Wavefront OBJ file of the C-alpha trace (Angstrom):
o trace
v 0.000 0.000 0.000
v 1.364 3.397 -0.985
v 0.190 6.546 0.794
v 0.063 10.262 0.041
v -0.412 12.553 3.033
v -2.103 15.842 2.258
v -1.296 19.170 3.908
v -3.662 18.501 6.817
v -1.607 15.542 8.065
v 1.464 16.175 10.205
v 4.789 15.145 8.652
v 5.569 13.084 11.764
v 2.931 10.600 10.529
v 4.972 10.091 7.343
v 8.132 9.677 9.409
v 6.414 7.046 11.565
v 5.157 5.116 8.549
v 8.584 5.235 6.907
v 9.998 3.680 10.074
v 7.830 0.646 9.316
v 8.949 0.531 5.689
v 5.737 1.984 4.250
v 5.967 3.810 0.912
v 4.658 7.275 1.769
v 5.126 10.787 0.407
v 3.787 14.098 1.642
v 2.157 16.890 -0.305
v 5.297 18.946 0.346
v 7.590 16.256 -1.075
v 5.391 16.049 -4.166
v 5.426 19.844 -4.591
v 1.627 19.999 -4.624
v 0.748 22.255 -1.665
v -2.408 24.275 -2.263
v -3.604 22.390 -5.335
v -7.357 21.685 -5.523
v -8.657 18.365 -4.193
v -9.585 17.199 -7.699
v -6.004 17.647 -8.893
v -4.613 15.977 -5.776
v -6.861 12.936 -6.311
v -5.975 12.778 -10.013
v -2.277 12.794 -9.048
v -2.683 10.034 -6.461
v -4.727 7.939 -8.874
v -1.964 8.137 -11.486
v 0.662 7.411 -8.817
v -1.370 4.573 -7.246
v -1.397 6.124 -3.759
v -4.103 6.245 -1.111
v -4.695 9.826 0.034
v -4.691 10.399 3.807
v -6.535 13.533 4.894
v -7.786 15.081 8.110
v -10.715 17.457 7.846
v -13.705 18.795 9.762
v -16.072 16.863 7.501
v -15.771 14.220 4.826
v -14.403 15.766 1.624
v -16.768 15.690 -1.341
v -15.578 13.064 -3.751
v -17.396 12.701 -7.032
v -14.400 11.678 -9.113
v -12.575 8.351 -9.380
v -9.628 7.968 -6.999
v -7.096 5.427 -5.752
v -8.575 5.507 -2.249
v -8.937 7.876 0.679
v -8.150 7.345 4.342
v -10.093 9.987 6.273
v -10.053 11.143 9.868
v -11.881 14.059 11.437
v -9.885 16.809 13.121
v -9.003 15.822 16.688
v -10.266 12.256 16.356
v -6.903 10.453 16.426
v -3.477 11.046 17.892
v -0.405 10.783 15.669
v 0.237 7.288 17.005
v -3.337 6.220 16.293
v -3.118 7.554 12.732
v 0.077 5.598 12.133
v -1.409 2.458 13.680
v -4.600 2.713 11.605
v -2.723 3.333 8.355
v -0.547 0.304 9.101
v -3.717 -1.736 9.625
v -5.105 -0.544 6.287
v -1.815 -1.361 4.570
v -1.785 -4.843 6.067
v -5.441 -5.695 5.596
v -6.383 -4.244 2.221
v -5.093 -4.448 -1.334
v -4.815 -1.383 -3.556
v -7.631 -2.723 -5.741
v -9.909 -2.802 -2.683
v -9.162 0.856 -1.947
v -10.069 2.076 -5.439
v -12.905 4.635 -5.053
v -13.225 3.590 -1.403
v -13.089 5.831 1.669
v -11.768 4.247 4.850
v -12.778 6.145 7.989
v -10.156 6.283 10.734
l 1 2 3 4 5 6 7 8 9 10 11 12 13 14 15 16 17 18 19 20 21 22 23 24 25 26 27 28 29 30 31 32 33 34 35 36 37 38 39 40 41 42 43 44 45 46 47 48 49 50 51 52 53 54 55 56 57 58 59 60 61 62 63 64 65 66 67 68 69 70 71 72 73 74 75 76 77 78 79 80 81 82 83 84 85 86 87 88 89 90 91 92 93 94 95 96 97 98 99 100 101 102 103 104
């Protein structure tokens, strides 16, 4: 499972996932800060990466995507986010995540 962390996810989450050998990049590393959600999802679909986002409410998603892992603001600690993303990576295949939103 390959992840893409958007600008709402702390970089320490990426560092934690990397420590477990997970393929993860951040929006900063990809040079895509501030781009619209539609363009972010198009990028992650091409790259075959599940987008991790934290938001007040579920982002509208009417376009095809490689998968979204979603958590509401304040719902999970950094450790819980890392743990839940590791569970997703271990339990699901990329094909299962296609156009799927996994709530954390």
